[in-house]
Every structure is written in structure tokens, then in C-alpha cells.
C-alpha positions as CSV (number, residue, x, y, z in Angstrom):
1,M,15.5,-78.3,-33.9
2,K,13.7,-81.1,-31.7
3,M,16.0,-82.4,-28.7
4,K,16.1,-86.3,-28.2
5,K,13.7,-88.0,-25.1
6,S,17.0,-89.1,-24.0
7,D,18.4,-85.1,-23.4
8,L,15.1,-84.2,-21.8
9,P,15.2,-83.1,-18.0
10,Q,13.5,-86.0,-15.8
11,K,12.3,-85.6,-12.5
12,I,11.3,-88.9,-10.0
13,C,7.9,-89.2,-9.3
14,L,6.9,-88.6,-5.4
15,V,4.7,-91.1,-5.5
16,C,5.9,-94.3,-7.6
17,Q,9.4,-93.1,-7.4
18,R,9.9,-93.7,-11.2
19,P,11.5,-91.3,-13.5
20,F,9.2,-89.2,-15.8
21,S,10.4,-86.5,-18.7
22,W,9.6,-83.1,-19.4
23,R,6.4,-82.5,-21.6
24,K,5.3,-79.7,-23.7
25,K,2.4,-79.2,-21.7
26,W,4.6,-78.7,-18.3
27,E,6.5,-76.5,-20.6
28,R,5.4,-73.0,-17.8
29,V,5.1,-75.1,-15.0
30,W,8.0,-78.2,-14.8
31,D,9.0,-76.1,-11.6
32,D,5.8,-76.9,-10.0
33,V,5.0,-80.7,-11.5
34,K,6.1,-83.4,-8.7
35,Y,3.9,-86.4,-9.9
36,C,4.0,-88.4,-13.3
37,S,0.3,-89.2,-13.7
38,T,-3.0,-88.3,-13.1
39,K,-3.7,-91.6,-11.0
40,C,-0.4,-90.6,-9.0
41,R,-1.7,-87.3,-8.3
42,S,-4.5,-88.6,-7.0
43,Q,-2.7,-91.2,-4.8
44,R,-0.8,-88.4,-2.9
45,Q,-2.4,-88.4,0.4
46,N,-1.7,-92.4,0.4
47,V,2.2,-91.4,0.4
48,N,2.0,-89.0,3.1
49,A,-0.4,-91.4,5.9
50,K,2.1,-93.9,5.8
């Protein structure tokens, strides 16, 4: 049975502050996911410096 996208867990990206939803590829590491994209992950040092 598939879940609706609106029913999936969400988090807020630490860089862009936008909500992002759970993805199948993050199934085993969801607790460790902090960034919505590769771009945000690569910009994380800029946010920490502010």
C-alpha cells in the first residue's frame, strides 16, 4: 500500500530552511538526513560561519 506524499514525514533543511519529505533512498538513514539536496549539503559551511 502506497502512502500519500502529504502523509510522509518531513524535516526542515538546515541550510535553506525549506521543508523536505522522506524519500525511499533515505529509508535507513532518515535520522541522519539534515539537508534537502546535494547543493545545500555543499553549502553547509557557509551557514555555520554566519
